[in-house]
C-alpha positions as CSV (number, residue, x, y, z in Angstrom):
1,X,-11.6,1.0,5.4
2,X,-10.2,0.5,1.9
3,X,-12.0,1.6,-1.3
4,X,-11.1,0.5,-4.8
5,X,-12.6,2.6,-7.6
6,X,-12.4,1.5,-11.2
7,X,-12.7,3.8,-14.2
8,X,-12.1,3.8,-17.9
9,X,-14.8,1.4,-19.2
10,X,-17.0,2.1,-22.1
11,X,-18.2,1.1,-25.5
12,X,-15.5,0.4,-28.2
13,X,-15.5,-1.2,-31.6
14,X,-13.7,-4.5,-32.2
15,X,-10.0,-3.8,-32.7
16,X,-10.2,-0.8,-30.5
17,X,-8.5,0.0,-27.2
18,X,-9.4,1.0,-23.7
19,X,-7.4,1.7,-20.5
20,X,-8.9,0.8,-17.2
21,X,-7.7,2.3,-13.9
22,X,-8.2,1.2,-10.3
23,X,-7.3,3.5,-7.5
24,X,-7.1,2.5,-3.9
25,X,-7.9,4.8,-1.0
26,X,-8.2,4.6,2.7
27,X,-6.0,3.6,5.6
28,X,-3.5,0.8,4.9
29,X,0.2,0.0,5.0
30,X,0.7,-1.1,1.4
31,X,-0.9,-3.1,-1.4
32,X,0.5,-6.5,-2.3
33,X,-0.9,-8.4,-5.3
34,X,-3.4,-6.7,-7.6
35,X,-5.6,-8.3,-10.1
36,X,-8.2,-7.7,-12.8
37,X,-11.2,-10.0,-13.2
38,X,-14.1,-9.9,-15.6
39,X,-17.5,-11.3,-15.8
40,X,-19.4,-11.8,-19.0
41,X,-23.2,-12.1,-19.1
42,X,-24.2,-15.5,-18.0
43,X,-20.7,-16.6,-17.1
44,X,-18.6,-16.9,-14.0
45,X,-16.1,-14.3,-13.0
46,X,-12.6,-15.1,-14.4
47,X,-9.1,-13.9,-13.6
48,X,-7.7,-11.8,-16.5
49,X,-4.4,-10.6,-15.2
50,X,-2.4,-10.1,-12.0
51,X,0.7,-8.2,-10.9
52,X,2.8,-8.4,-7.8
53,X,4.1,-5.4,-5.9
54,X,7.5,-5.9,-7.6
55,X,5.9,-5.9,-11.1
56,X,5.8,-9.6,-12.0
57,X,2.7,-10.2,-14.2
58,X,0.5,-13.1,-15.4
59,X,-2.3,-13.3,-17.9
60,X,-5.1,-15.6,-18.9
61,X,-4.2,-17.1,-22.3
62,X,-7.0,-15.4,-24.1
63,X,-5.6,-11.9,-23.5
64,X,-1.9,-12.5,-23.8
65,X,-0.3,-10.2,-26.3
66,X,-3.3,-7.9,-26.2
67,X,-3.6,-6.7,-22.6
68,X,-1.0,-5.2,-20.3
69,X,-1.4,-4.9,-16.6
70,X,0.7,-2.3,-14.7
71,X,0.7,-0.4,-11.4
72,X,2.0,2.7,-9.8
73,X,2.8,1.9,-6.2
74,X,3.2,5.5,-5.2
75,X,-0.4,6.2,-6.4
76,X,-1.8,2.9,-5.2
77,X,-3.2,2.4,-8.6
78,X,-3.3,-0.4,-11.1
79,X,-4.0,-0.2,-14.8
80,X,-5.2,-2.5,-17.6
81,X,-4.3,-1.5,-21.1
82,X,-6.5,-3.4,-23.5
83,X,-5.7,-3.4,-27.2
84,X,-7.2,-5.3,-30.2
85,X,-10.4,-5.8,-28.3
86,X,-12.8,-8.5,-29.3
87,X,-16.5,-9.0,-28.7
88,X,-15.7,-11.8,-26.3
89,X,-13.8,-9.3,-24.1
90,X,-17.2,-7.7,-23.2
91,X,-18.1,-7.8,-19.5
92,X,-17.8,-6.1,-16.2
93,X,-14.2,-5.7,-15.2
94,X,-13.4,-5.7,-11.5
95,X,-10.1,-4.9,-9.7
96,X,-9.0,-6.9,-6.7
97,X,-6.2,-6.1,-4.3
98,X,-4.6,-7.7,-1.3
99,X,-4.3,-4.8,1.1
100,X,-2.1,-4.9,4.2
101,X,-3.8,-3.2,7.1
102,X,-3.5,-4.9,10.5
103,X,-3.5,-8.1,8.6
104,X,-4.1,-8.8,4.9
105,X,-7.5,-8.3,3.3
106,X,-8.9,-8.9,-0.1
107,X,-10.8,-5.9,-1.4
108,X,-12.9,-5.4,-4.6
109,X,-14.0,-2.5,-6.7
110,X,-17.5,-2.0,-7.9
111,X,-16.8,-2.9,-11.5
112,X,-16.7,-1.0,-14.8
113,X,-18.5,-2.1,-17.9
114,X,-16.6,-2.8,-21.1
115,X,-18.6,-3.4,-24.2
116,X,-17.0,-4.4,-27.5
117,X,-19.4,-4.0,-30.3
118,X,-19.8,-2.6,-33.8
C-alpha cells in the first residue's frame, strides 16, 4: 500500500512564501507523474502544477512565475515552493502521484491547509 503525506502548510501573510512537501512511502517500483492540486472553500479541486519523472513541469496560469514544483526521485518526494502568495491561493493542497506497483495507480495525500491572510 502506498501512502502520500503532505507537510508545510500554514498561515502566511499576502506576499509571503511557503514550501509544501509530499513524501511517498510503501511498496512500489517507482513514481511517474506527480501533481499538486488545491481546493478552495466552495470550489472544485483544481490542478496547480505537475512534474514528470524526468522533471518536465506545467502550471496553471494563475501561479506561473510564483510557484515552482520540483521532486527528488531518490527520496520519492515532491515539493511546491510558493512565493508571492495571494489570498486567492488559500485552500487545501493535495499531492497526487501515479505510482507503479504491479500496474499503475493514482494515489492522493490527505491534504494540507494553506491560508493566506493578513
